[in-house]
C-alpha positions as CSV (number, residue, x, y, z in Angstrom):
1,M,23.2,-18.3,0.6
2,S,22.1,-15.4,1.2
3,K,24.9,-12.7,2.2
4,I,22.5,-11.9,4.8
5,E,22.2,-12.8,8.3
6,R,18.6,-13.0,9.4
7,F,17.9,-12.2,12.9
8,N,14.8,-12.6,14.7
9,P,12.8,-9.3,16.0
10,A,10.2,-11.2,17.9
11,A,13.1,-12.8,20.3
12,F,12.3,-10.1,23.0
13,L,9.1,-11.7,23.4
14,D,9.9,-15.0,24.5
15,P,10.3,-13.8,28.3
16,L,7.2,-12.4,28.0
17,R,5.0,-15.3,26.7
18,G,3.1,-16.6,30.1
19,K,3.1,-13.1,31.4
20,E,2.3,-10.6,29.0
21,F,0.1,-13.0,26.6
22,S,-0.3,-16.5,26.4
23,G,-0.4,-17.6,23.0
24,E,2.4,-18.0,20.3
25,W,2.0,-14.3,19.5
26,P,0.4,-11.5,21.0
27,T,-2.6,-10.1,19.9
28,I,-2.8,-6.8,18.7
29,P,-4.1,-5.1,22.3
30,E,-1.4,-7.1,24.0
31,M,1.3,-6.0,21.5
32,F,0.3,-2.5,22.1
33,L,0.5,-2.5,25.8
34,I,3.9,-4.4,25.9
35,T,4.8,-1.5,23.2
36,E,3.3,1.4,25.9
37,K,5.2,-0.3,28.9
38,R,8.8,-0.2,27.2
39,F,8.0,3.3,25.5
40,G,5.5,4.9,27.2
41,S,6.7,8.2,27.0
42,R,8.0,8.0,23.2
43,P,5.5,9.9,20.8
44,C,3.4,7.5,18.9
45,F,1.1,9.2,17.0
46,T,1.7,13.0,15.2
47,D,-0.3,15.1,12.9
48,F,-0.3,18.4,11.8
49,E,-4.2,19.6,12.7
50,G,-2.9,21.8,15.2
51,V,-3.7,25.3,15.5
52,G,-2.5,27.0,11.6
53,G,-1.6,23.2,10.6
54,S,0.8,23.1,13.3
55,R,2.4,19.6,14.8
56,H,0.3,17.7,17.5
57,T,1.8,14.7,18.6
58,L,0.4,12.1,21.5
59,S,3.0,9.7,23.6
60,Y,2.3,5.9,23.8
61,T,0.9,6.3,27.2
62,E,-1.5,9.6,25.9
63,V,-2.6,7.1,23.3
64,K,-3.2,4.2,25.7
65,E,-5.5,6.2,27.9
66,R,-7.9,7.5,25.1
67,V,-8.1,3.9,23.6
68,L,-9.1,2.4,27.1
69,R,-11.3,5.2,27.6
70,L,-12.6,4.4,24.6
71,S,-12.9,0.6,24.6
72,S,-14.9,1.1,28.2
73,W,-17.5,3.0,26.4
74,L,-17.5,0.4,23.7
75,A,-18.0,-2.1,26.3
76,S,-21.2,0.1,28.1
77,K,-22.6,0.0,24.5
78,G,-22.9,-3.7,24.4
79,V,-20.2,-4.0,22.2
80,G,-18.1,-7.2,22.5
81,S,-16.6,-10.5,21.2
82,G,-18.7,-11.2,17.4
83,D,-19.6,-7.8,17.3
84,K,-18.2,-5.3,14.4
85,V,-17.5,-2.2,14.4
86,A,-16.9,0.0,10.7
87,V,-14.6,3.0,10.3
88,T,-14.1,5.1,7.1
89,G,-12.0,8.5,6.9
90,K,-9.0,9.8,5.9
91,N,-5.6,9.0,8.2
92,S,-5.9,10.2,11.7
93,P,-5.0,9.3,14.8
94,E,-8.9,8.9,15.7
95,W,-9.1,6.9,13.2
96,A,-6.3,4.8,15.0
97,T,-7.8,4.7,18.1
98,V,-11.4,3.5,17.1
99,Y,-9.1,0.5,15.6
100,L,-7.4,-0.3,18.7
101,A,-10.7,0.3,21.1
102,T,-12.3,-2.4,19.1
103,L,-9.6,-4.7,19.3
104,F,-9.5,-4.3,23.0
105,V,-13.1,-5.6,23.6
106,G,-12.6,-8.4,21.2
107,A,-14.7,-7.1,18.6
108,T,-14.0,-7.1,14.7
109,I,-12.9,-3.9,13.0
110,C,-14.2,-3.2,9.4
111,P,-12.3,-0.7,7.6
112,I,-14.1,1.0,4.7
113,D,-12.7,2.9,1.8
114,W,-13.1,6.8,2.4
115,A,-12.8,7.6,-1.2
116,L,-16.1,5.0,-2.1
117,H,-19.3,6.3,-3.2
118,I,-21.8,6.3,-0.5
119,E,-24.1,3.4,-2.7
120,E,-20.7,1.3,-2.3
121,Q,-20.2,2.0,1.0
122,E,-23.6,1.4,1.6
123,N,-23.0,-2.2,0.1
124,L,-20.0,-3.1,2.2
125,L,-22.0,-2.1,5.4
126,A,-24.9,-4.1,4.3
127,T,-22.7,-7.2,4.3
128,A,-20.3,-6.6,7.7
129,K,-23.8,-5.4,9.9
130,P,-21.7,-3.3,11.8
131,K,-23.1,-2.1,15.7
132,L,-21.3,1.2,15.4
133,F,-19.9,3.2,12.6
134,F,-17.5,6.1,12.9
135,V,-17.4,8.4,9.8
136,D,-15.5,11.6,8.7
137,D,-17.3,15.0,8.2
138,E,-17.8,14.8,4.9
139,K,-20.1,11.8,4.6
140,Y,-21.5,11.8,8.4
141,P,-24.4,14.1,7.6
142,H,-25.9,10.9,5.3
143,Y,-25.4,8.4,7.7
144,S,-26.6,10.4,10.4
145,E,-29.7,11.6,8.9
146,K,-30.5,8.2,6.9
147,H,-32.4,5.7,9.4
148,H,-31.0,2.1,9.1
149,G,-34.1,-0.3,10.1
150,G,-33.9,-3.6,10.5
151,E,-31.1,-5.9,10.8
152,N,-28.9,-3.2,9.4
153,D,-29.2,-0.9,11.9
154,F,-26.0,0.6,13.2
155,D,-25.6,3.9,15.4
156,V,-23.1,6.5,13.8
157,Y,-20.5,8.7,15.5
158,Q,-18.0,11.1,14.3
159,L,-14.2,10.9,13.4
160,F,-13.3,14.2,13.7
161,P,-14.5,17.2,16.3
162,S,-16.8,19.4,14.2
163,G,-20.5,19.4,14.5
164,Q,-22.3,17.4,17.3
165,S,-19.2,17.0,19.5
166,E,-20.9,15.1,22.0
167,R,-20.3,12.0,18.9
168,Y,-16.5,12.9,18.5
169,V,-14.8,9.7,19.2
170,Y,-12.4,11.4,21.7
171,N,-15.7,12.6,23.4
172,L,-16.9,9.2,24.5
173,H,-16.7,8.1,27.7
174,S,-18.6,5.9,30.2
175,E,-19.2,7.4,33.6
176,T,-18.2,4.0,35.5
177,E,-15.4,1.6,34.2
178,V,-16.5,-1.7,32.1
179,S,-14.9,-4.8,31.9
180,Y,-14.3,-6.4,28.6
181,T,-12.6,-9.6,27.7
182,L,-9.5,-9.4,25.9
183,P,-9.3,-10.9,22.0
184,A,-6.9,-14.6,21.9
185,E,-4.5,-14.6,18.8
186,N,-6.6,-17.0,16.6
187,D,-9.9,-14.7,17.5
188,L,-11.1,-12.5,13.9
189,A,-9.8,-8.9,14.2
190,A,-10.0,-7.5,10.9
191,I,-12.4,-7.8,8.0
192,L,-10.8,-5.8,4.7
193,F,-12.8,-5.6,2.1
194,T,-11.4,-5.9,-1.2
195,S,-14.3,-4.9,-3.3
196,G,-16.9,-1.7,-3.1
197,T,-19.1,-2.4,-6.0
198,T,-22.4,-3.2,-6.2
199,S,-22.1,-7.0,-6.2
200,R,-21.5,-8.9,-3.1
201,P,-18.0,-7.9,-1.8
202,K,-15.4,-10.2,-0.6
203,G,-14.2,-9.4,2.8
204,V,-10.9,-11.0,3.9
205,M,-11.0,-12.1,7.4
206,L,-7.4,-11.5,9.5
207,S,-7.1,-12.9,12.6
208,H,-4.9,-11.2,15.4
209,K,-2.4,-14.2,14.9
210,N,-2.2,-13.4,11.3
211,L,-1.3,-9.7,11.8
212,V,0.9,-9.8,14.6
213,S,3.0,-12.8,13.2
214,D,3.3,-10.9,9.5
215,A,4.4,-7.6,11.6
216,Y,7.6,-9.3,13.6
217,I,8.1,-11.8,10.8
218,A,8.4,-8.9,7.7
219,Q,11.2,-7.3,10.2
220,T,13.5,-10.3,9.6
221,N,14.0,-8.5,6.2
222,L,14.0,-4.8,7.7
223,T,15.4,-3.7,10.8
224,I,13.2,-1.0,12.4
225,L,14.1,1.5,15.2
226,P,12.2,2.8,18.1
227,E,13.6,5.9,17.0
228,D,11.9,5.5,13.7
229,V,9.6,7.9,12.1
230,F,6.9,6.4,9.8
231,Y,4.9,8.8,7.3
232,V,1.4,7.4,6.7
233,L,0.3,9.2,3.8
234,L,-1.6,6.3,1.8
235,P,-5.0,5.2,2.7
236,I,-4.3,3.3,6.2
237,H,-8.0,1.1,5.2
238,H,-5.6,-1.0,2.8
239,A,-3.9,-3.8,4.0
240,Y,-0.3,-3.0,2.6
241,T,-0.7,0.4,4.8
242,M,-2.2,-1.0,7.7
243,Q,0.5,-3.2,8.2
244,A,3.6,-1.9,7.3
245,S,2.9,1.8,8.4
246,F,0.4,1.4,11.3
247,I,0.6,-2.4,13.0
248,V,4.6,-2.9,12.1
249,P,5.6,0.7,14.0
250,L,3.6,-0.2,16.7
251,S,5.2,-3.4,17.7
252,V,8.6,-1.5,18.0
253,G,7.6,1.8,19.5
254,S,8.0,3.8,16.3
255,E,6.4,7.3,15.8
256,I,3.4,7.6,13.0
257,V,3.1,11.0,11.2
258,Y,-0.3,11.2,9.5
259,G,-0.6,12.4,6.4
260,K,-4.0,13.5,4.7
261,S,-3.2,15.1,1.5
262,L,-1.1,13.9,-1.5
263,A,-0.5,18.1,-2.5
264,V,2.8,18.6,-3.4
265,S,3.3,21.3,-1.1
266,R,1.7,19.6,2.0
267,L,3.4,16.7,1.3
268,L,7.1,18.5,1.2
269,K,6.1,20.2,4.5
270,E,5.2,17.4,6.4
271,L,8.0,15.2,5.6
272,K,10.1,18.7,6.6
273,E,8.9,19.0,9.5
274,G,7.8,15.2,10.5
275,K,11.8,14.6,10.1
276,I,10.8,11.4,8.4
277,T,12.7,8.5,8.2
278,I,10.5,5.7,6.8
279,M,8.4,6.4,3.7
280,L,5.9,4.1,2.2
281,G,4.6,4.9,-1.1
282,V,3.2,2.9,-4.5
283,P,4.9,2.9,-7.4
284,M,2.8,6.2,-8.8
285,L,4.2,8.4,-6.0
286,F,7.8,7.3,-6.5
287,N,7.6,7.6,-10.1
288,K,6.6,11.1,-9.8
289,L,9.3,11.9,-6.7
290,A,12.0,10.7,-9.3
291,A,10.9,12.3,-12.1
292,G,10.6,15.7,-10.1
293,I,14.2,15.0,-9.2
294,Q,15.5,14.0,-12.5
295,K,13.8,17.0,-14.3
296,G,15.2,19.5,-11.6
297,I,19.3,17.7,-12.2
298,K,18.2,18.0,-16.1
299,S,17.5,21.5,-15.7
300,K,21.0,22.0,-14.4
301,G,22.4,21.6,-18.1
302,P,24.3,18.7,-19.7
303,V,27.4,19.2,-18.2
304,V,26.2,18.8,-14.6
305,S,23.6,16.3,-15.9
306,A,26.4,14.1,-17.3
307,L,28.5,14.5,-14.1
308,M,25.8,13.6,-11.5
309,S,24.9,10.5,-14.2
310,V,28.6,9.1,-13.4
311,L,28.6,10.1,-9.8
312,M,25.2,7.8,-9.8
313,F,26.8,5.2,-11.5
314,I,29.8,4.8,-9.1
315,S,27.3,5.6,-5.8
316,Y,25.4,2.8,-6.9
317,I,28.0,0.0,-7.6
318,I,30.0,0.9,-4.5
319,K,26.6,0.3,-2.6
320,K,25.8,-2.7,-4.6
321,L,29.6,-4.3,-3.9
322,F,30.3,-3.1,-0.2
323,G,26.8,-2.0,1.5
324,V,28.3,1.7,1.7
325,N,25.9,4.1,0.9
326,L,27.8,7.1,-0.3
327,G,24.9,8.5,-2.5
328,K,23.8,9.7,0.7
329,K,26.5,12.4,1.0
330,I,27.5,13.1,-2.5
331,F,23.5,14.0,-3.3
332,K,23.1,15.7,0.2
333,A,22.0,19.0,-1.2
334,V,19.9,17.0,-3.9
335,L,17.6,15.1,-1.1
336,L,17.6,18.2,1.0
337,Q,15.8,20.4,-1.7
338,A,13.2,17.3,-2.2
339,N,12.6,17.0,1.4
340,L,14.0,13.7,1.6
341,Y,17.4,13.7,3.3
342,T,16.1,12.5,6.6
343,I,14.7,9.5,4.9
344,R,16.3,6.1,6.1
345,I,14.4,3.6,4.0
346,A,11.6,3.9,1.0
347,I,9.2,1.2,0.9
348,S,7.2,0.6,-2.5
349,G,4.4,-1.4,-2.2
350,G,0.9,-2.0,-3.6
351,G,1.7,-2.8,-7.1
352,P,5.4,-3.6,-9.5
353,L,7.8,-0.7,-9.7
354,A,9.9,-0.5,-12.6
355,K,13.8,-1.2,-12.3
356,S,14.8,2.0,-13.0
357,V,13.1,3.6,-10.2
358,F,14.2,1.4,-7.6
359,K,18.0,1.6,-8.8
360,F,17.3,5.4,-9.2
361,F,16.6,6.1,-5.4
362,N,19.3,3.7,-4.4
363,Q,21.7,5.8,-6.5
364,I,20.7,9.1,-5.0
365,G,21.6,7.6,-1.3
366,I,18.3,6.2,0.0
367,D,17.6,2.8,0.8
368,F,15.0,1.9,-0.9
369,V,13.0,-1.3,-0.2
370,Q,10.6,-3.0,-2.7
371,G,8.3,-5.9,-1.1
372,Y,5.5,-8.0,-2.1
373,G,1.9,-9.2,-0.5
374,L,-2.0,-9.4,-0.9
375,T,-4.6,-8.6,1.6
376,E,-5.0,-12.4,2.3
377,T,-1.4,-12.7,3.6
378,S,-1.8,-9.6,6.1
379,P,0.0,-8.5,3.3
380,I,4.0,-8.8,3.6
381,V,5.3,-12.4,2.2
382,A,8.3,-11.3,0.6
383,L,10.6,-7.9,1.3
384,N,13.9,-6.9,-0.2
385,P,16.5,-6.8,2.2
386,K,18.4,-3.1,2.2
387,E,21.9,-5.5,2.5
388,H,21.8,-7.8,-0.6
389,F,18.9,-6.3,-2.9
390,K,18.1,-7.3,-6.0
391,I,16.4,-4.6,-8.4
392,E,15.0,-7.4,-10.7
393,S,12.7,-9.1,-7.6
394,V,10.6,-7.9,-5.2
395,G,12.4,-9.4,-2.5
396,S,13.5,-12.9,-0.6
397,Y,10.2,-14.7,1.2
398,F,10.6,-15.4,4.8
399,K,11.8,-18.9,4.8
400,G,11.6,-20.7,8.3
401,Y,8.3,-18.7,9.3
402,M,6.3,-19.7,6.2
403,D,7.0,-21.5,3.0
404,M,6.6,-20.3,-1.0
405,R,6.2,-22.7,-3.6
406,I,5.7,-22.0,-7.6
407,D,2.8,-24.6,-8.7
408,S,2.7,-25.5,-12.3
409,P,5.8,-23.8,-13.6
410,D,6.3,-23.2,-17.7
411,A,9.5,-24.0,-19.2
412,N,11.1,-20.6,-17.7
413,G,10.1,-21.8,-14.1
414,V,7.4,-19.5,-14.2
415,G,3.6,-20.7,-12.6
416,E,1.6,-19.5,-9.8
417,I,2.7,-18.1,-6.6
418,C,1.3,-20.3,-3.6
419,I,1.8,-19.5,0.4
420,K,1.6,-21.1,3.5
421,G,1.9,-19.6,7.0
422,P,0.9,-17.7,9.9
423,M,-0.1,-14.8,7.9
424,V,-2.4,-16.4,5.7
425,M,-6.1,-15.4,6.3
426,Q,-8.9,-16.9,8.1
427,G,-11.1,-16.9,4.6
428,Y,-13.3,-14.5,3.0
429,Y,-16.2,-13.8,5.0
430,G,-19.1,-15.8,4.5
431,M,-17.9,-17.0,1.7
432,P,-17.0,-20.7,2.0
433,E,-17.1,-21.6,-1.2
434,E,-14.9,-18.9,-2.7
435,T,-12.7,-19.5,0.0
436,A,-12.0,-23.1,-1.1
437,K,-11.6,-22.1,-4.8
438,V,-8.1,-20.5,-3.4
439,M,-6.8,-22.8,-0.9
440,T,-5.1,-26.1,-2.0
441,G,-5.5,-29.5,-0.4
442,D,-2.4,-29.3,1.1
443,G,-3.0,-25.7,3.0
444,Y,-1.6,-23.3,0.5
445,F,-3.1,-20.0,-0.4
446,R,-3.1,-19.6,-4.2
447,T,-2.3,-15.8,-5.0
448,G,-3.5,-15.8,-9.1
449,D,-0.3,-14.0,-9.3
450,L,3.0,-15.4,-11.5
451,G,6.4,-15.4,-11.0
452,Y,9.4,-17.6,-10.3
453,L,12.1,-17.8,-7.6
454,D,15.9,-17.9,-7.7
455,S,18.7,-19.8,-6.1
456,E,18.4,-17.3,-3.0
457,N,14.4,-17.4,-2.9
458,Y,14.4,-14.0,-4.4
459,L,10.9,-14.0,-5.8
460,M,10.7,-12.4,-9.7
461,L,7.1,-11.6,-10.2
462,A,5.9,-11.8,-13.9
463,G,2.2,-10.6,-13.4
464,R,-1.3,-11.7,-12.8
465,A,-2.5,-15.1,-14.0
466,K,-6.0,-13.4,-15.1
467,N,-4.0,-10.7,-16.7
468,M,-1.7,-13.0,-19.0
469,I,-1.8,-12.5,-23.1
470,V,-1.3,-15.5,-25.0
471,T,0.4,-14.7,-28.7
472,E,-1.2,-16.5,-31.6
473,G,2.3,-18.0,-31.4
474,G,1.5,-19.2,-28.0
475,K,4.1,-16.9,-26.2
476,N,3.1,-15.6,-22.7
477,V,3.2,-12.0,-22.3
478,Y,3.1,-10.2,-18.7
479,P,1.3,-7.0,-19.6
480,E,2.9,-5.4,-16.1
481,E,6.1,-6.0,-17.4
482,I,5.8,-4.0,-20.5
483,E,4.1,-1.0,-18.1
484,D,6.9,-1.0,-16.0
485,M,8.9,0.5,-19.2
486,F,7.1,3.5,-19.0
487,Q,7.1,4.6,-15.9
488,L,10.0,7.0,-16.3
489,E,7.9,8.7,-19.3
490,T,6.7,11.6,-18.0
491,D,4.5,12.6,-21.1
492,I,2.1,9.3,-20.2
493,Q,0.0,9.6,-16.7
494,Q,-1.1,6.7,-16.8
495,I,-0.9,3.4,-19.3
496,V,-2.7,0.2,-19.1
497,V,-1.3,-2.4,-21.7
498,Q,-3.9,-5.4,-21.9
499,G,-4.7,-8.2,-25.1
500,Y,-7.4,-7.4,-27.6
501,I,-9.2,-9.8,-29.9
502,S,-7.0,-9.4,-33.5
503,D,-8.6,-11.8,-35.1
504,K,-12.1,-13.0,-34.2
505,E,-12.3,-16.2,-36.6
506,K,-9.1,-17.5,-34.8
507,R,-9.5,-16.1,-31.2
508,T,-6.1,-14.9,-31.4
509,E,-4.9,-12.0,-29.1
510,G,-2.8,-9.0,-29.8
511,I,-1.3,-6.5,-27.3
512,E,-2.8,-2.8,-27.0
513,A,-2.1,0.2,-24.9
514,L,-4.6,2.6,-23.3
515,V,-2.5,5.9,-23.0
516,Y,-3.4,9.1,-21.2
517,P,-1.2,11.8,-21.9
518,S,0.1,14.2,-19.1
519,D,-0.9,17.6,-18.8
520,E,2.3,18.9,-18.8
521,L,2.1,17.5,-22.6
522,F,-0.4,19.4,-23.7
523,K,1.1,22.8,-22.0
524,R,3.9,21.9,-24.3
525,F,2.3,22.4,-27.3
526,G,0.5,25.9,-26.4
527,L,-2.9,24.4,-24.8
528,T,-4.4,23.2,-21.7
529,R,-6.0,19.8,-21.5
530,D,-9.1,21.3,-21.6
531,D,-8.5,23.7,-24.4
532,A,-7.6,20.5,-26.8
533,T,-11.5,19.6,-26.3
534,I,-12.5,22.3,-28.0
535,K,-13.4,22.1,-31.3
536,S,-11.1,23.8,-33.5
537,S,-8.3,23.9,-35.9
538,A,-5.5,24.6,-33.1
539,A,-7.1,21.6,-30.9
540,D,-7.1,19.2,-33.5
541,D,-3.7,20.5,-34.5
542,V,-2.3,19.5,-30.4
543,Q,-4.3,16.7,-30.2
544,A,-2.2,15.2,-33.7
545,A,1.0,16.5,-32.1
546,V,0.3,14.9,-28.4
547,N,-0.7,11.5,-30.5
548,R,2.6,11.8,-32.2
549,V,4.1,12.2,-29.0
550,I,2.9,8.7,-27.4
551,H,3.4,6.8,-30.5
552,G,6.7,7.8,-30.4
553,I,7.4,6.8,-26.9
554,V,5.5,3.1,-27.8
555,E,8.0,2.9,-30.7
556,K,11.1,3.7,-28.5
557,V,10.1,1.1,-25.9
558,N,8.6,-1.3,-28.6
559,R,12.4,-1.5,-29.7
560,Q,13.3,-2.7,-26.3
561,L,11.0,-5.7,-26.0
562,L,11.0,-9.0,-27.6
563,P,9.2,-9.3,-30.8
564,Y,5.7,-11.0,-29.6
565,Q,5.7,-8.6,-26.6
566,R,5.5,-5.7,-28.5
567,I,2.5,-3.4,-28.7
568,D,0.7,-3.4,-32.1
569,R,-2.3,-1.0,-31.4
570,V,-2.5,2.3,-29.2
571,V,-5.6,4.0,-27.8
572,V,-4.9,7.7,-26.7
573,L,-7.6,8.4,-23.9
574,R,-9.4,11.6,-23.6
575,E,-10.5,10.7,-20.1
576,P,-8.5,9.1,-17.2
577,L,-8.4,5.8,-16.0
578,E,-10.0,4.7,-13.0
579,I,-8.2,4.4,-9.9
580,T,-7.9,3.1,-6.4
581,T,-7.0,5.4,-3.4
582,T,-3.4,3.5,-3.4
583,M,-3.7,5.1,-6.7
584,K,-3.7,1.4,-8.8
585,I,-5.4,1.6,-11.9
586,K,-8.7,-0.5,-11.8
587,R,-7.8,-3.4,-14.5
588,N,-11.7,-3.6,-15.8
589,Y,-11.4,-3.0,-19.4
590,N,-12.5,-5.2,-22.0
591,K,-10.5,-6.9,-24.6
């Protein structure tokens, strides 16, 4: 049995059923209205877009007023059930207002990745066929000037107030109040596109029940408080951010602070001034934070560094055995300097995190949580409870609310992770055949991920089935496990481990690493990366030195791996690998 007692964070809804909502779960509009009744005067949305970058906050009641005004305007434009509204732009209260108002009138929201090229966005819009499109300043001129005729015609409005202010989202209102019908829990709430390429994009259809059930169920492994302040730095068109730092905080009355930039100076300013208590990030972000803190500790000299290591070891043991977070007090000065002292919980998702990084943050006094999920599961299906965490796991699944099983396990128990529960999607938009491929006959969703469950129902990930490498000896190698070994290597900015054909006749696979060195590594040898690309003997010498360092790091990691897992070919890249807006490397490199 687990060492923690799971509680029901949705218990307060029981007396409201039949009064404030009629279904098994509230819809997103019903959930928001319930929260506003409970916490109307509390801060809801905050950004730093005031005069001179000053703080600007809207209460739950103020947000409700803006949402209802925009909802009435949408209804006056004929937007309702069956219609779609698209939105693209950086994180902002305006983006969130469009999202909520669209759902209030029973329409479906289609968030579009703001970082995609115009052609990729156009491809998604052609698939979604929205009635209206809210867009940021950068791309507004293109969409407002281009005529969209025929079936792809849509009206374009501004997410931010510059330019034609009469088309700015907060200035849109109906002269007369227009009635509309709120959605039901099984109605389609959102279509989240998992691809922006020129091929036919795959749109994940999520209902109100999918999203709201997941918001409350996820809290059985992590207590969220109305006093919490979430920092939304990752793009909220992404399922992980949308759920964990938008819908979840709205479900309990927490404050949401919108960040728009990964620039270190701005990030640190917003962490401090926002008094952030819950910070979400992806592995790359936490790797950088951990590396920066460790660099600062090492700069104090070997004696201080050794002392800190001993204190971190003691802090971790006490936390693991007794659940007491001494690190918060021991490392207060370190956390204050990094503007992380107010952080109650840090959550990593969107990809595998190295065990060393997970352990490091827990050692220095931050309750660090890792989770697992997919867009198709709304997305959270496992979460590491901070009271009983396992650094080797992505968390315990929510037994009793959903089911998880491992299909076709191998001798080590590793097989495909399959999920069944109220958070599983309705299907892929307009793609019944693709939907059928990922659903089993008894209603489980095939994730395409490999892993196993321990005796306490904690999930251990191995990697993606399609990324798995099969060696000549028939051994299965999971690239993600090897990549994890490099996450705290500051001389490496990016790495992808993949299979390559080492013997064309036998079709056997070897293991190669594509490595993009860090800028700091070049500087250490006296040249910038740009200078090192200019043909000269000095540049050649630096590139050779960089290559030696990279090969040395790979050799060091190889010594920690089993023989069949070892990298036998290294490719040092001159150009960075392509990444998504959640800073994950796109795996589209040929073997």
